[in-house]
C-alpha positions in Angstrom: -19.0 11.5 -15.7 -22.7 12.3 -14.7 -24.3 11.9 -17.8 -27.0 9.2 -19.2 -27.2 5.4 -17.9 -24.6 3.4 -19.7 -25.1 -0.5 -19.8 -21.9 -2.2 -19.0 -20.3 -5.4 -16.9 -18.5 -5.9 -14.0 -15.5 -6.9 -15.7 -15.6 -3.6 -17.5 -14.8 -1.9 -14.5 -11.1 -1.3 -14.5 -11.8 0.6 -17.9 -14.0 3.0 -16.2 -11.7 4.1 -13.2 -8.2 5.1 -13.9 -5.0 4.4 -12.6 -4.2 6.2 -9.2 -7.9 5.4 -7.7 -8.8 3.7 -4.6 -11.5 1.0 -3.9 -12.4 0.8 -0.7 -14.0 -2.3 0.4 -15.9 -3.7 3.7 -13.8 -6.8 5.0 -17.0 -7.8 7.3 -17.9 -11.2 7.7 -21.0 -12.5 7.8 -22.3 -14.9 11.0 -24.5 -17.6 10.7 -26.8 -15.1 12.4 -30.4 -17.1 12.1 -31.6 -19.5 14.7 -34.6 -21.5 15.3 -36.0 -22.7 18.6 -39.2 -22.6 20.7 -40.1 -20.9 24.0 -40.1 -22.8 27.6 -44.4 -22.6 27.2 -43.8 -24.1 23.5 -44.4 -21.8 20.8 -42.0 -21.2 17.9 -39.3 -18.5 17.9 -36.9 -17.6 15.3 -33.9 -15.4 16.1 -31.9 -12.9 13.9 -28.7 -12.0 15.7 -28.3 -8.2 15.8 -24.8 -8.3 17.6 -22.9 -10.5 19.8 -22.3 -7.7 23.0 -19.7 -10.3 24.8 -19.4 -14.0 25.1 -22.2 -14.5 27.0 -24.9 -11.9 25.8 -26.5 -10.9 22.4 -29.2 -8.7 21.0 -31.7 -10.2 18.4 -34.5 -9.6 16.5 -37.2 -12.1 17.7 -40.2 -13.9 15.7 -42.7 -15.3 18.0 -46.4 -15.4 18.4 -46.0 -13.5 21.5 -43.5 -10.9 23.1 -40.5 -12.8 25.1 -40.2 -12.0 28.8 -37.4 -11.3 31.0 -36.2 -14.6 32.7 -37.6 -16.5 30.0 -36.1 -19.1 28.2 -35.7 -20.0 24.5 -34.7 -23.7 23.7 -32.7 -24.0 20.2 -33.2 -26.9 17.9 -30.2 -28.8 19.6 -31.2 -28.4 22.6 -29.1 -25.2 23.9 -30.9 -22.7 26.3 -30.7 -18.8 25.7 -32.3 -16.7 28.8 -34.3 -13.6 28.1 -32.5 -10.6 29.8 -34.0 -7.9 28.8 -34.9 -5.6 25.8 -33.4 -2.6 24.1 -35.7 -0.8 21.8 -37.2 -3.9 19.7 -34.3 -6.0 20.3 -34.0 -8.5 22.7 -30.9 -9.1 25.2 -30.0 -13.1 26.0 -27.5 -14.7 27.8 -25.9 -17.9 26.7 -24.3 -19.5 29.7 -22.4 -22.5 28.3 -19.1 -22.3 28.8 -18.2 -22.4 24.7 -19.4 -18.9 24.3 -22.1 -17.3 22.1 -19.5 -17.8 18.7 -19.2 -21.5 19.0 -22.9 -21.7 19.5 -23.7 -19.9 16.1 -21.2 -22.0 14.4 -23.1 -25.0 15.5 -27.1 -24.2 15.4 -27.0 -21.0 13.0 -27.7 -20.4 9.7 -26.7 -18.0 7.2 -29.4 -15.1 7.1 -30.3 -14.4 3.6 -32.6 -11.3 3.1 -36.5 -12.0 3.8 -37.0 -11.3 0.3 -35.2 -14.6 -0.7 -37.9 -16.9 0.3 -35.8 -20.2 0.7 -33.7 -22.3 3.2 -29.9 -21.7 2.8 -28.4 -24.1 1.0 -24.5 -25.1 1.3 -23.7 -22.7 -1.6 -25.3 -19.7 0.2 -22.5 -20.2 3.2 -19.6 -19.0 0.9 -21.6 -16.9 -2.0 -23.1 -14.8 1.1 -19.5 -13.7 1.6 -17.3 -11.6 -0.1 -13.9 -12.9 -1.6 -12.5 -10.4 1.5 -14.5 -11.4 4.2 -12.2 -11.8 7.3 -13.9 -10.0 10.2 -16.8 -11.8 11.8 -19.5 -9.6 12.8 -22.1 -8.7 10.2 -26.0 -10.2 9.9 -26.2 -9.5 6.1 -23.2 -9.3 3.5 -22.0 -6.0 2.0 -23.4 -7.2 -1.3 -21.8 -4.5 -3.6 -18.6 -6.5 -2.9 -20.1 -9.9 -3.9 -19.7 -8.8 -7.4 -15.8 -9.2 -7.2 -13.4 -12.2 -7.5 -9.7 -13.2 -7.7 -9.3 -12.4 -11.4 -11.4 -8.8 -11.4 -9.0 -8.1 -8.4 -6.1 -8.8 -10.3 -7.1 -6.8 -13.4 -7.9 -4.1 -11.4 -4.2 -4.4 -9.8 -2.7 -4.4 -13.1 -4.8 -1.3 -14.3 -3.1 0.3 -11.3 -5.8 1.2 -9.3 -5.5 0.4 -5.3 -7.8 -1.5 -3.2 -8.2 -1.0 0.8 -10.7 -2.4 3.6 -12.5 -1.0 6.6 -14.7 -3.0 8.8 -18.7 -2.0 9.4 -20.6 -5.1 10.7 -24.1 -4.9 9.0 -27.0 -5.2 11.5 -30.3 -6.3 11.1 -31.8 -3.1 10.6 -30.4 -2.9 7.1 -33.3 -4.8 6.1 -36.0 -2.3 7.1 -37.9 0.2 5.1 -39.0 3.7 6.7 -41.4 3.4 9.0 -42.2 6.8 9.5 -43.5 9.9 7.7 -40.6 12.3 8.0 -37.4 11.2 7.8 -36.2 13.3 10.2 -38.0 11.3 13.0 -36.4 7.8 11.7 -33.7 6.4 13.9 -30.9 4.3 12.3 -29.7 1.2 14.1 -26.4 1.3 15.4 -23.8 -0.1 13.8 -20.0 -0.8 14.5 -17.3 0.1 12.6 -13.5 0.5 11.9 -11.5 2.8 9.9 -8.0 3.0 10.8 -5.2 5.5 10.5 -3.4 3.3 7.5 -6.8 3.6 5.7 -7.1 7.4 6.5 -3.4 8.0 5.6 -4.1 6.0 2.2 -6.7 8.2 1.4 -5.1 11.3 2.0 -2.0 10.1 -0.5 -4.7 9.2 -3.4 -6.0 12.5 -3.1 -2.7 14.0 -3.0 -2.0 12.1 -6.4 -5.1 13.2 -7.7 -6.8 10.0 -7.5 -10.2 9.2 -6.4 -12.2 7.6 -3.6 -14.5 4.5 -4.5 -16.7 3.5 -2.2 -18.0 0.0 -2.8 -21.4 -0.3 -1.4 -23.1 1.8 1.3 -21.6 0.6 4.1 -18.3 1.6 3.1 -19.8 5.1 2.6 -21.4 5.1 6.0 -18.3 4.3 7.6 -16.1 6.7 6.1 -18.8 9.6 6.3 -18.9 8.9 10.2 -14.9 8.9 10.1 -15.5 12.2 8.4 -18.3 13.7 10.6 -15.7 16.8 12.1 -14.9 17.6 8.7 -11.8 16.0 7.9 -11.5 12.3 7.8 -9.9 10.8 10.9 -9.5 7.3 12.4 -12.5 6.0 13.7 -13.7 3.3 15.6 -17.2 2.8 17.4 -21.0 2.8 16.3 -22.4 5.0 13.8 -26.0 5.9 13.3 -25.3 8.0 10.6 -28.4 8.5 8.2 -27.5 10.2 4.8 -30.4 11.6 3.0 -30.6 14.1 -0.1 -28.9 17.4 0.7 -26.2 15.4 2.2 -22.6 17.0 1.5 -20.5 14.4 1.2 -16.7 14.6 2.3 -15.0 11.1 2.1 -15.9 9.5 -1.3 -15.8 10.4 -5.0 -17.6 7.4 -7.0 -20.0 4.7 -5.4 -20.3 1.3 -6.5 -23.5 -0.1 -5.3 -26.4 -2.4 -5.8 -30.0 -1.6 -6.5 -32.0 -1.3 -3.3 -35.2 -2.2 -1.9 -37.6 0.8 -2.0 -38.3 3.6 0.9 -35.0 2.3 2.2 -32.2 4.1 3.9 -29.8 2.9 1.4 -32.1 4.2 -1.6 -32.4 7.5 0.1 -28.5 7.6 0.2 -27.7 6.8 -3.2 -30.1 9.3 -4.3 -28.3 11.8 -2.1 -25.1 10.9 -3.9 -26.2 10.5 -7.3 -28.9 13.0 -7.5 -32.7 11.7 -6.9 -33.9 12.1 -10.3 -30.8 10.8 -12.0 -30.9 7.6 -9.7 -34.9 7.2 -10.3 -34.3 7.3 -13.9 -31.1 4.6 -13.5 -33.9 2.4 -11.5 -36.3 2.8 -14.4 -33.7 1.8 -17.1 -32.8 -1.2 -14.9 -36.1 -2.2 -15.0 -36.5 -2.1 -18.5 -33.6 -3.8 -19.2 -34.0 -7.0 -16.7 -31.6 -6.1 -14.4 -31.4 -8.1 -11.1 -32.3 -6.1 -7.7 -31.3 -6.5 -4.2 -28.6 -8.8 -2.5 -27.8 -11.0 -5.1 -28.3 -9.0 -8.2 -26.7 -6.3 -10.0 -24.7 -2.9 -9.4 -24.6 0.4 -10.9 -21.3 2.9 -10.4 -22.9 6.0 -9.7 -20.9 9.4 -9.8 -22.0 12.8 -7.7 -24.9 14.4 -9.0 -22.9 17.8 -9.4 -20.1 15.9 -11.0 -18.2 17.6 -8.5 -15.8 15.3 -6.5 -15.3 15.4 -2.9 -12.3 16.6 -1.0 
């Protein structure tokens, strides 16, 4: 229920849920999206992929001493070259002319893009540790971190308890790391992220609700995908881009419970959690987590959040 904080362990999740509940996961897979190189003028450049647009073009965030201009080139560490072909807001669009295509380039020269608050070079363990056990659809530049708590034994325990699981896809973009940069939240513009909520999942959610089960979103990316699919009032199949920005006062249509990590202050993700769990209740949970020594952010701990008013969606 929506009562006080309770300390527990992820292994106890089956006992916290009920037979007939449906856990929804994000099956996106993180790309080796961070690349380093030099401008044709010699200056160092770091690229963080935002999205692959097609076999030859991609959008990326760029760290460089000066802005990159159209028709300039970036030479990556292995000698491969990217041509700057324009900008889209704060992103730079690049063309890669080699026959192998961008996916092969990333596999060869890219590194796993650990979040900026992890100030170390990714090691071999991060290549798999920064993927969920159900990651299968390549396209993200950050892991849907609530899913990192799950392994085969926990999934088996959930199934044994009669708790179902299902998948959707939302390719997490680099914008997920950014905090608000405006004084009025209404002025904030979310980065677009691609997501797919298919008809099979919509039918399974309807069947779960019909038998009295609850929809448990594993992570804020699942919330954003499902609420985007329910933007018309009813949950429907959805495939496309979403810029949904969920803030306190939002009426949730698609989820009943939320399992989520502890997020950065002033982030859009923390606003989403406050919108669902209630501003004061969520901040109380954060204070409790700090006092008890919980770990925050991507490789940190999680909490199971009930709706603020105790009323389930639907």
